[in-house]
C-alpha positions as CSV (number, residue, x, y, z in Angstrom):
1,X,20.9,8.0,3.8
2,X,22.8,7.7,0.4
3,X,23.7,10.4,-1.8
4,X,22.2,8.5,-4.8
5,X,19.1,7.7,-2.7
6,X,18.4,11.3,-1.7
7,X,19.6,12.4,-5.8
8,X,17.0,10.0,-6.8
9,X,14.2,11.9,-4.3
10,X,15.1,15.2,-5.3
11,X,14.3,14.4,-8.9
12,X,10.9,12.9,-8.3
13,X,10.2,15.8,-5.9
14,X,11.4,18.7,-8.3
15,X,8.8,16.8,-10.6
16,X,6.2,17.3,-8.5
17,X,6.7,20.5,-7.5
18,X,6.8,21.5,-10.9
19,X,3.4,20.1,-11.8
20,X,1.3,21.5,-8.3
21,X,3.0,25.3,-10.0
22,X,1.5,24.9,-13.1
23,X,-1.8,23.9,-11.4
24,X,-1.9,26.1,-8.4
25,X,-0.6,29.3,-10.7
26,X,-3.2,28.7,-13.4
27,X,-6.2,28.6,-10.8
28,X,-4.9,31.4,-8.6
29,X,-6.1,33.9,-11.6
30,X,-9.4,32.3,-12.2
31,X,-9.8,32.4,-8.4
32,X,-8.6,36.1,-8.0
33,X,-10.6,37.2,-10.9
34,X,-13.9,35.1,-9.5
35,X,-13.3,36.5,-6.3
36,X,-13.4,40.1,-7.4
37,X,-16.3,39.8,-9.5
38,X,-18.8,38.3,-6.6
39,X,-17.0,39.8,-3.7
40,X,-16.5,36.7,-1.5
41,X,-13.6,36.9,0.8
42,X,-13.2,33.2,0.8
43,X,-12.5,33.1,-2.9
44,X,-10.3,36.2,-2.5
45,X,-8.6,34.6,0.5
46,X,-8.5,31.3,-1.2
47,X,-6.4,33.4,-4.1
48,X,-4.4,35.3,-1.5
49,X,-3.0,31.7,-0.8
50,X,-2.9,30.4,-3.5
51,X,-0.6,33.2,-4.6
52,X,1.5,32.3,-1.4
53,X,1.4,28.9,-2.2
54,X,3.1,29.3,-5.7
55,X,5.3,31.2,-4.0
56,X,7.0,29.0,-1.6
57,X,6.3,25.9,-4.2
58,X,8.9,28.0,-5.8
59,X,10.7,28.1,-2.8
60,X,11.1,24.5,-2.1
61,X,11.6,24.0,-6.0
62,X,14.5,26.1,-5.7
63,X,15.9,24.7,-2.0
64,X,16.2,21.0,-4.2
65,X,18.1,22.1,-6.7
66,X,20.4,24.0,-4.9
67,X,20.7,21.4,-2.1
68,X,21.6,18.8,-5.2
69,X,24.9,20.5,-5.3
70,X,27.9,19.1,-4.6
71,X,30.1,20.1,-1.0
72,X,32.2,22.8,-1.0
73,X,35.9,23.4,0.7
74,X,33.6,26.1,2.4
75,X,30.5,24.4,2.6
76,X,31.7,21.2,3.6
77,X,28.1,19.7,4.6
78,X,26.6,20.8,1.6
79,X,23.7,22.3,0.9
80,X,21.5,20.2,2.5
81,X,20.0,22.9,5.2
82,X,18.5,24.9,2.1
83,X,15.4,22.3,2.9
84,X,14.9,23.2,6.5
85,X,15.0,26.6,5.8
86,X,12.5,26.6,2.7
87,X,10.3,24.9,5.4
88,X,11.0,27.7,7.6
89,X,10.1,30.2,5.1
90,X,6.5,28.1,4.4
91,X,5.6,27.9,7.5
92,X,6.1,31.5,8.4
93,X,4.1,32.0,5.5
94,X,1.6,30.2,7.0
95,X,1.3,32.0,9.7
96,X,1.6,35.3,8.0
97,X,-1.5,34.6,5.4
98,X,-3.9,32.7,8.4
99,X,-3.4,36.6,10.2
100,X,-4.4,38.2,7.1
101,X,-7.5,35.7,6.6
102,X,-8.2,36.4,10.6
103,X,-8.1,39.9,10.3
104,X,-10.2,40.4,6.9
105,X,-12.8,37.7,8.6
106,X,-13.0,39.8,11.7
107,X,-13.7,43.1,9.6
108,X,-16.1,41.3,7.5
109,X,-18.2,39.9,10.6
110,X,-18.9,43.5,11.8
111,X,-20.2,44.3,8.8
112,X,-21.5,41.0,6.5
113,X,-21.4,42.3,3.0
114,X,-23.6,40.6,0.2
115,X,-21.7,38.1,-2.1
116,X,-22.8,36.6,-5.4
117,X,-23.1,33.3,-4.2
118,X,-24.0,31.2,-7.5
119,X,-20.7,32.0,-9.2
120,X,-18.4,32.0,-5.8
121,X,-19.9,28.0,-5.8
122,X,-19.0,27.2,-8.9
123,X,-15.6,28.9,-8.9
124,X,-14.9,27.0,-5.7
125,X,-16.1,23.7,-6.7
126,X,-13.2,23.7,-9.8
127,X,-11.0,25.4,-7.4
128,X,-11.3,22.1,-5.2
129,X,-10.8,20.2,-8.5
130,X,-7.8,21.8,-9.1
131,X,-6.4,21.2,-5.5
132,X,-7.3,18.1,-4.6
133,X,-5.2,17.1,-8.1
134,X,-2.3,19.1,-6.8
135,X,-2.6,17.4,-3.7
136,X,-2.2,14.2,-5.3
137,X,0.6,15.1,-7.2
138,X,2.6,16.5,-4.1
139,X,1.2,13.3,-1.7
140,X,3.4,10.1,-1.1
141,X,6.2,9.5,1.8
142,X,8.3,12.9,0.7
143,X,5.0,14.6,2.0
144,X,5.6,13.1,5.3
145,X,9.4,13.0,5.9
146,X,10.6,15.5,3.9
147,X,9.9,19.1,5.7
148,X,10.9,20.7,2.5
149,X,8.0,18.7,0.7
150,X,5.6,18.6,4.1
151,X,5.4,22.7,4.0
152,X,4.2,22.7,0.3
153,X,1.8,20.0,0.4
154,X,0.8,21.9,3.7
155,X,0.1,24.8,1.7
156,X,-1.8,23.5,-1.2
157,X,-4.2,21.4,1.7
158,X,-4.8,25.0,2.8
159,X,-5.9,26.1,-0.1
160,X,-8.3,22.6,-0.3
161,X,-10.0,23.6,3.0
162,X,-10.1,27.4,1.5
163,X,-12.0,26.1,-1.5
164,X,-14.2,23.3,0.5
165,X,-15.1,26.8,3.1
166,X,-15.7,28.5,0.2
167,X,-18.5,26.0,-1.3
168,X,-20.1,25.5,1.9
169,X,-20.2,29.3,2.5
170,X,-21.6,29.9,-0.5
171,X,-24.6,26.8,0.0
172,X,-25.4,28.7,3.1
173,X,-25.5,32.0,1.6
174,X,-27.4,30.7,-1.5
175,X,-29.8,29.3,0.4
176,X,-30.2,31.4,4.0
177,X,-28.9,34.9,2.9
178,X,-26.1,33.9,6.3
179,X,-23.7,36.3,4.2
180,X,-22.0,36.1,7.7
181,X,-21.2,32.2,6.7
182,X,-18.3,33.5,4.7
183,X,-16.2,35.2,7.2
184,X,-17.1,32.8,9.6
185,X,-15.6,29.8,7.8
186,X,-13.2,32.2,6.6
187,X,-11.9,32.4,10.5
188,X,-12.0,28.5,10.8
189,X,-10.0,27.9,8.1
190,X,-7.4,30.7,8.8
191,X,-7.1,29.4,12.6
192,X,-6.1,25.9,10.9
193,X,-3.6,27.2,8.5
194,X,-2.1,29.1,11.6
195,X,-2.2,25.5,13.4
196,X,0.0,23.6,11.0
197,X,2.3,26.5,9.8
198,X,3.3,26.4,13.8
199,X,3.6,22.4,13.8
200,X,6.0,23.0,10.7
201,X,7.8,26.1,12.1
202,X,8.6,24.1,15.3
203,X,10.3,20.7,13.4
204,X,12.2,22.9,11.2
205,X,13.3,24.9,13.8
206,X,14.3,21.5,15.7
207,X,16.7,20.5,12.9
208,X,18.2,23.7,12.7
209,X,19.4,23.8,16.9
210,X,20.4,20.2,15.6
211,X,18.0,18.4,17.7
212,X,17.8,14.4,17.7
213,X,15.7,12.9,14.9
214,X,12.4,13.0,16.6
215,X,12.1,8.9,15.8
216,X,15.5,8.1,18.1
217,X,15.5,7.5,21.5
218,X,19.1,8.6,22.5
219,X,19.2,7.1,25.8
220,X,17.7,3.4,24.2
221,X,21.1,3.4,21.4
222,X,23.6,4.0,24.0
223,X,22.2,1.3,25.9
224,X,22.2,-1.1,23.0
225,X,25.3,-0.2,21.7
226,X,26.7,-0.6,25.3
227,X,26.1,-3.9,25.0
228,X,28.1,-4.8,21.8
229,X,30.8,-7.3,22.3
230,X,34.5,-5.5,24.1
231,X,32.2,-1.6,24.1
232,X,32.4,-0.8,28.2
233,X,31.0,2.8,27.6
234,X,29.7,5.4,25.6
235,X,29.7,9.0,25.8
236,X,30.1,12.3,23.6
237,X,26.9,10.7,21.5
238,X,25.5,12.9,19.2
239,X,22.5,12.2,16.5
240,X,21.2,15.2,14.3
241,X,20.0,16.1,11.2
242,X,21.4,18.4,8.1
243,X,17.9,17.9,6.5
244,X,15.0,16.1,7.2
245,X,16.0,12.7,5.8
246,X,19.8,12.9,6.2
247,X,21.0,12.3,9.8
248,X,24.6,12.4,11.5
249,X,26.0,10.4,14.1
250,X,29.2,10.5,16.2
251,X,30.2,9.2,19.7
252,X,33.2,8.2,21.8
253,X,33.1,4.5,22.3
254,X,35.2,3.3,25.7
255,X,36.8,-0.5,24.8
256,X,38.1,-2.8,27.1
257,X,41.6,-3.0,27.9
258,X,42.1,-6.5,26.5
259,X,40.2,-5.4,23.4
260,X,42.4,-2.9,22.2
261,X,44.2,-5.2,19.5
262,X,40.4,-5.6,18.4
263,X,39.7,-2.3,18.0
264,X,39.0,-2.4,14.3
265,X,36.8,-5.2,14.4
266,X,34.8,-3.1,17.1
267,X,34.8,0.1,15.1
268,X,33.4,-2.0,11.9
269,X,30.8,-3.6,13.9
270,X,29.2,-0.6,15.7
271,X,29.0,1.2,12.0
272,X,27.4,-1.7,10.7
273,X,24.9,-1.5,13.9
274,X,23.9,2.3,13.1
275,X,23.8,1.3,9.7
276,X,21.5,-1.3,9.7
277,X,19.5,-0.1,12.8
278,X,19.2,3.4,12.7
279,X,19.8,3.7,8.4
280,X,22.5,6.4,9.2
281,X,25.4,5.7,6.9
282,X,27.3,9.3,8.0
283,X,29.1,8.0,11.3
284,X,32.2,9.5,12.9
285,X,33.3,6.8,15.9
286,X,35.9,8.1,18.1
287,X,37.5,4.7,20.1
288,X,39.6,5.2,23.2
289,X,41.2,2.7,25.8
290,X,39.4,1.9,29.0
291,X,42.6,2.7,30.6
292,X,43.5,6.1,29.3
293,X,39.9,7.6,30.2
294,X,40.3,9.6,33.0
295,X,38.4,7.9,36.1
296,X,36.0,11.0,36.3
297,X,34.1,10.5,32.9
298,X,31.5,8.4,33.4
299,X,27.7,8.0,31.8
300,X,26.2,8.8,35.1
301,X,26.9,12.3,34.2
302,X,27.4,12.6,30.7
303,X,26.1,9.3,29.3
304,X,24.4,10.9,26.2
305,X,24.5,14.2,24.6
306,X,22.5,15.0,21.7
307,X,22.8,18.0,19.7
């Protein structure tokens, strides 16, 4: 993916995050006051989650700002990994918030407290509208393909579910005086938040460990490259990610001895194939003549290594 394309997406994502922070930050204070007033754990849990959201949206914003900085002599790859680190922090925050809510919900289940259900439902309903607005702002392709934006989106999604939980719990308590509904629904939402947090953590760690992008079949790529004219075999094939949208490709190409004079053409063909088929612009390819390769280097045992 080109630098210009990433800069364009970075600018759009910054604007989305700023708008979402304004919405989330303003409503966080309203829910905090409302939760203290009504005694609703669902509202207090949602306000606490909103605080976590605001903080992590800020982290995501800072990561985008710093990731846009040019590479230096010390950081030759630039600062793209900040996006992944932000996603990892977001995942840890999601898990931390869910653990806190679970702990508080268990305490409330053991000793249910009365809740001022009417005002609770009103505040939660307005909060739901605010959260849906923030979700719309953060939605789009980036919320799926960009781990940093996906982390921000998941935080707001958790808030939205929290508001839905508070509305349902408020209705049950107002109608049937089922005060256990508040902590029970909070418990269910916390479990869902924890699940999404672990999913996000898994994906962030995969990138940090330089795993191959999930959409890439490394063995299939090696097979297709070997079918290109002049290519004898491939080894030391690596495909990894700097960020969720910027991938790197490197390999050693062994070419037929009678095609050594065509190595520049073969190199160009492979580069073009990688760019068009994999949409990867950052390629490092080493060409080796077949007669100079030791006989014990074969694809049977060392066909592909992907970071």
